N, C-alpha and C positions, 0 to 999 in steps of 0.2 A: 579292586583291585586293577594293576596295570595293564591296557589291554591293548597289543597291536592288531590292528588290522592289514595284514596283507593280503591285497588285490591288484588283479587285472589292471582294473578298471573301477572306476566310481560310479558303479550301476546302482539300479532298482534296489536293490537285495543290500549293499553295502552301507547304502544312504541311509535304509531303514534301520539295518543294525546298528552304523553309528549313532543314530537317533539314541534308539532304545536303552543301546548300553550304557551311555551319558547319562538317560532319566535314571537307570538302574544305580545310578551312583559309580558308574566306575570312573578310571581314568582313562579315556581313549587317545589313541593316535592312527594315524594310515601313514602307511609308504604303498607306492605303486611297483610291485614286482618287475622292476627295469632288468637287474643283473643279480648273479649273489654278490658281489661289493658292495652295490648299494644296499643290497637287504641285511647283511652284516652290518652296517653301516649302521643301518638304522634301529638295528637292536641292540649295537653298542650306543648310543645317544639315549635310545628311549628305558633302556634294559627291563623289559615287561617282562609280568609273570604266566604271559597266556599270550600264545596266537592265534589269531581264528584268520583261517583263508577264504573267504565266501565267497570269491571266484579267480580261480588262478589256470593259468595253460601252461604251466609247467611244475614238475616238481620244485619244492620248499627244498634249501640247499643244507646236506647233511650236517655239515657244521651248526647250524639253528636248530634244527631238530633232536639231534643229539642231548642238546642242552636244556629246550625251552622246550615246556608243553605246546605240541602244535595241534590244531585243532582243523580240519580240513573239510568243508561242505560240500558233502557231494550229493547232488538231485537224481538221487536214487534209490532204491530200497537196499535191507540189509542184505548183501550179497553181491549187489549189484556192483561190477567194477568198469571203468573205461570211459573217455574222454567224451561219447558220444550217447550218453545216457540218456537224456529226456528224447532224441530226434528217434532211437530205438524205440523207446514206449510206445508212442506216436505211431511209429511204422507199422509198430507191431497189434496196435490195438489195445494196450492195457487199459483193466478198466481202473484199478488204483494205484497209484504209484507214491512215492516219499524223498523223504531226502533222509541221509545218513550223516553226524557226527562221529569223523572218523580221527583217530591219532596220527601226524605222520610217522613214518618209517621209511623201511628201504623199500617196502613194496608199494606201489603205484595202488590205491586207495584199499589198502589188506590192513592196516592199524587197525589196533583194540578199537573196538564202538563204545562211546560216550552215551548217544540218544539215536533216538529215530524219531519219525513222524512220518504221517501217511495222508493220502489225500484221493477220493475219487475223482478219475479222468474224466474232460469234458471233451466234445470237438472243437478244439479251437488249435491256432496255431502254435507255435513249440515258445517264441516270445513274450504271447501272450499267456500262456501256463505258467511260463516264468518269473512275469514280471505278480503274477496272483497267486495260483496255490503254491508254485515254489516257493517264492517269498515268505508268504506267511507260514507253512510249515518249517523254513528254517529258521528265522526267529522261534517259533516253540521249542523246533529240536533244538537249538542253544540254550532258552533259558533252561530249557531240561537239563540239559549237561551242564550249564554254571551249577545248578540246583546238588546233581551228582557228583560233583566237583567238590561242594562245602561239607557232601556226606562223607565223614571217615567211612564208615563201614560199605561203600560203593566203590566196587572198581572194575573199569572196564573193561569188556570180555572180546575176546580175540573170536573171528568170523565162526574159526573153527567149534566154538559155543553154543550157535544159532544152528536150530532148522532149518534150512534154506527152502524157498520154494524155485521152480523147476525153472522161474525168468531167472532169479539169479543168479548171474552168472558173468563172467569178461565178456564182455562185446569189442573188438577191432571199433577204431574209429569208421563211422562211416562215410562212404564212398557215392560219387553222384551216381553210378551204375547200381546201386544197393535200391536206390527210389526213382527209379528212372523210370518215365514215361511212356508207356507204348499207345500211341493215340487210337492206334486201329483194336487195341483189346480191354484197355482199361475202361471203367464206370467211371463217373461221376464221382464218388464215394471215395473212391481208391485215390484218382487225382487229389481229389482234396486234400486227404489224407497225406500223402508224399508230398504235397507244397505245405501241409502245416506242420511239417517233421522236420523243413527246413527251411521253413519262414525268418526272418531277422538275419541269420547268419550260418551258411553263404550264402541260403535260395537255392530254386530246384534249378536245373540247366536243361533246357530240353530244344527243340527246331520248333518251327511251327511251320505249317503244311501250304501257307498260302503264296504261292508262285512270286509274289511282290519281294517274299521275305527268306528268301532261298539263299543256304550258304550264310545264313546268320543264327546265330543263337543267345538264349535269351535265359535270366537268372530268374523265376517268377517269384513274386509275395503276394501274401493278401488276396487269398483266396477264398471266394464264396459259389455255390451253386444255385444257379439259374436253370429251376423246369419247365419253364416253361418258352424256351430256346432250344434251339437243333440244326442241324449244317453239317457238313462233312468234316469229320473228327480231324484235332488238331489245328484248324482254321478260325481264324480270325471272323466271326461271324454281327456283330454290333461292338459299338463305342458307344460310353456314357462317362459323363463328367472327367476326362480323360482316361479311364478304365476301359478296358479291353474284354469282350467275351468270349472265352472260344469254345470251338463245338468239339461234346466229345461224342462216344457214342450212345450215350443216353438221354445227353439235354447239352447241358453247355457250366463253362467255370467262368465265373468273374475274375479277373487278376486288376489289380488298383496299380502294382508298380511292377517296373522291369530293371534291369542292369544286364547292359548286352556284353557278352563278352565279345572281346578283340585282341586280333592277333595283329603283331607287331612287328617289324623287321630285328630290334633290339630289344623288343621282349616277349618273351611266347605264349606269356597268358598276364591280362590287365583285366581286371571287373572294376569298370567306370563306377558312377554316381548310380546309387538306387532310386529311380523318378517315375512319376505319375506317368502310365504304362505310353500313352500317346508322345507323349513326349520326346522317349525314346527310338520309338518308330516315325516317327519324322516324316518326311515323304511318303513312306511307304504308306504310311496309314492314309494320307492323303488319297493317295491312288485308289486304296480302298471306297471312303468315302460310304462308311455306315456310322450309323447311328442308332440307338436305341432307347429314344430319348421318354417311350412311355414303362421302359421294362418299372416293374414293381419291387424288383428282386433285388435289383442294385441301385444304392444311393445312399449318399453322403449328409445329405441335409434333407431333416423332413420333419413331422409336426404333427401329433395328435391333440383333439380338444376335448377335454372329458367332461361331462354336463353333469353337475352335480346336484342331485333331488336332497333337501333337507327338510323337515318337516315344517318351516316356515317359508323356507328361499329356493330358489335354484340359480343356481350362477354355473360362470364356466373356470375350466382352468386348463392351460394350452403349456404344452410340455415342446419342447425344442430339442431333436438331437443332431448333436453334430458329431459325425463317426470320421474321423480325418486319420487316416494311416498314422503310428506316433504320434499323434496330435499335434503334427505340424499342419498352419495354414497358409497355403501359397495365398497372393492376392486373388486371384478367381475363385478362390475357395472363400475367402473375409466375402466377398461381396454376395455372394450365393447364399452366406450365412444371415447376410443386412437386409438383404431382397425377402428371407425367410419371417426375419424377425420386423421387420415392418410393416408384415401385413398381419401378423398377428398382435401386433402393436396397434393398428388399426382397427381391429376386430372386437367385437364380444366381451371379451373374458377380464376376470378380474384379477389372474395372477398367471405371469408368463415363465416356466421353469425352463431354467438351464439345462439339460441334460447333460452336454457334452459327449462323449462315445463309448464304446465298450471296455478300453484301456485307459485310457487320457481324458481329460477333462480339454486340457488343451495345454501345448507345451508354445504358443506363438507364432511367428511368422518363421517361414518355410523355407530352413537355411541349404537345402539341397535343390530345391529350383533355383534361389538367387544363387547359390557357385555356379549353376549351369548358365546363367545367363549371361547375356552377350555383354551386358554392364551391369555387374554385381553393384553395385553402388544406387544406382539410381534403380535395380529390382529390389534393393533393402526400401528405400524410398516409398516406391509404390508400395511394397506388402507395408510397411507401418503403417503408413497414411489410411490404409485401409482397415486395419486391425482398431485405430483410432477411429473411423469411423461407426463403426459395431460399439465402441465402447461411450462415446459419444450417443448413439441413440438411444443403449439404453440408461445412461443418466438422465437423457430427458423424458424420459418416461414417466408420467408424474400421476397419471389417471389408474396406472398400476402397480399391483404387488408385482416387482421380480426379484426373482432368487436363483441362487445359483447351485444344484447340488453336481458337488463335484464327489462321484463316483471313482476315478480314477485319477494317480497323478496328474499333476498341474505345475507344470515351470514358467518362469522368466513371464510373457505377456499375459499366458494363458492363467494364470496366477490374478494379475491385476484384470483380465477380461471378468472374471469372476467378481471382482471386488467393487464393479459396476454398477451390481444389481445391490437393491435393498436388505436382501439375507443372504447369507454364505453361509452352506452346512456342507460336510463331510465327512463321511465313513470314514470308523478310526483306524482304517490299515492304511489311510492312503499319506502320501507324503509330496509335501510343497516343498517348491523352490523360487521362492517369491524376492528374486532380483535378476541382474544382469549383468553382476560384471566379470561373470566368469567367461563371457564370449567377449574377448579383446576390452574389458572395459567399457564395455556400452550402457550406457547412461539410462538408455531404458524411456518411454513413453506410455501408452495405453494409459496417462490421466492420473498414474502415477503420484504422483506431488500432489494430487485431489486429496486421492484416495484412502492412498495408504497414510497420511495425517492425523484425516480424520478418525479412523477406526485404531490406532495404536500410539498418537502424538507425533509431535513434530523428531524428540530427541528416538523413541525406539524405533524411528520411519526411517531415520538414518540409520541405526546400527544393524535395522535390517536388512538393507540394504549393500550395507559395508563387510556383513559378515561373510556371507558367501554360502551359507549352510542351510541346509533343508531343513524342514520344522516337520515336524508328524502332527496329522490333526489336534493331538490333543495340546501339544506346543501353543498349535495357532489361536485355538478356542481362548484356550489361558492371556495368551495377550491380547486379544477383542482382534487379533485379526479376521478371525471368521464368528461365527455366531454359534454354531451347531455341530453336533458331533453325536451319529447315529453305528451300534454297531454295523458292521458290514451285510450281515445279515436278513437285518432290519432295516437299512437305510432308506428304502423309497418309502416303506410302509409309516415310518416316522415320520418321515420330508412331508409327506404329503398328509398326515395327520397334521403336520403342525404348522401347513399352510391352510388348511381347512378352519383349525382352532381360528385363526387371528383373520380369515375373511367372517367367518359367524361372528366373529365381538361385537358387540352392537358398536361399539369403538371403530370399526375399519372407515368407516366416511370420516370419521375425523383423522385418522392415520393417514390417509389419504390427504386428505385437507393439508396437515400439517405437513406432511412430503414435498407438495405445492408449493406452502411457502418457503419451506428451505433451500429448496430449490431455487425463488424467485431472492431470499435473501443472498446465500452465497453467489447466485451470477452478479448482485448488486456488489457484491463485496471483493468477487473476483471475476470476470467472464472465464465461462471453459475457453476458450478461443487463445486466452491470452495463456492457462495451462500447455496447451495443447502445442502454441507457437513457441514458448519455454523450453519444454522437453526436444520439442523436432529442431528447435537453433542448437543443442548440445548432441540431437543424433546426427543431424546433419556433417559434423565435426566428426562424428564416428566415420560415416560413412565417405565424405568427401575429403576430410584432411588429410596433413599432412601426415599423421599417426596411422600406419596399418594395423592398427593393435587386432581389433576388431577383422578383417580381411585373412590377416594370419590364423587366427585362432577357430575363424568358420574353418578355413581350407581344412586345418586339422581336425578339426570337429567331422567334417561330411567326411571326408577320405578317412577318417578310422587310423589315423597316422599313431604307431606307437608312441608312450607318454616316455616324454627326457627327464623327465623330475617331478617330485612329487610337489604341488604348491602349498605354502608353510600355514596357509589357513585348513589344511587337513592335517598334514604332518609337522604338529606340534612341537615335536624333537629337531625340528629345523628352523625354528624362530629364534632369533638373535638373545632374545628377554627368556628364552627357555630354561630353566632347573630341573632336575632329576628329581629333586625333594618334593 
């Protein structure tokens, strides 16, 4: 079937849907919803049999839905309507929520229902729930809708045919006043819920009570509770790893990122970059002179070591976590991770498992902090070298088994960070973007010119980097980009069992010996330093050369500027060689 994905952006849901529809044998093209004229042109060029809208911010043009079957992916239960579905669900503490596949018509979210799926709600941010539960439920619901479409006996039903729950109703767009924090009244759980409901976009706007911050308003992102800290409600009482702890009436809330609301003479409202909190606070944070290095509640990088006792042996496995917001790794975060890794590499463990974070394994360099720096070129250079230092350390670890546990999406340098390990495993719902070119034709580093051809061959390595398209875990395994895939629910248990079986194998010592010899042979054939030098020579041109493509692409990305066009690698109907048949 010819399916057009009409979307506001190529987000995590659209990427996964794109890949899975192609795997199901469908002919898929994508168009960004820029305006009515562009949408109509895409339809005329591609002539789709079905349009699916996984992520829209406005209605599909009437001329389109009257002539072609259009499905809207709504992140709410049957009967829920409105543009802030997930925000309200988190704020109202819904225990279960869902996704509904609706047929587009003249009523917003009011069309006939083709399928739905539900999921239990967990205490987490809107962006995290969207990436995980909403995305998975959407894929399941769309697959069911496609099955229903093939069933000649099936007929989509209107909302009136369903018994609706009390919480299934129209809700207006949520406003900052609907979730405003009252620092003198709200406890930590209430504040966490309010921040979670706004996380990602737009963020929760509030004022803090420190005298140094009077008349300044901030959007808060990525919060967690610390029951061990106390202070004057609404005031910053501690900092750690560029995060701030804000006191509440019963404890404190850690907030890792802020964006400051700024009033300009010529612009009434502007929301600047979302950045690590202390970077936004600047001099005011220095005046507070706070730190909380001993906090056990908030940490970005940490490890634990498991001692495994078998019948005839005892050994240790190290688990290294790096929970960086949105998977972005700044120079300082890379250095912190390298320090933790080097500690484990020097310790008495048989294996080091890189666990990544809660929502992402890694997405490589931190484009927002780079954009905010005095010299983005210098900041980019420092950041990519810090990433390379970690990759180099992992590649040169020859006396231990190194494992990448990709339990969340990964992109660009984050994928190639994983590929420096001996074994790479991913859960079966993960989406990987093993390329750099979408960011202004970046060449890329992280030793990809060494690790990628080793896994998939030179020809396929160049194809992966050129295509700029995502891969799901199954595709990545089938092309040998990664070694294992496990079902999401059993991912960690299956991965740990796999690692234990390798270590328990009587050939493990021989495995390590072979690993040592291969590294020596590879180094003799071409030193790692040469791979790094060659990659960085290209990256230096990206950062400092005459072509500004990287800097322009980064600026557009971090400022979330509207799309002006759909690139041809996504919109096949806009390629020069495209044929409708």
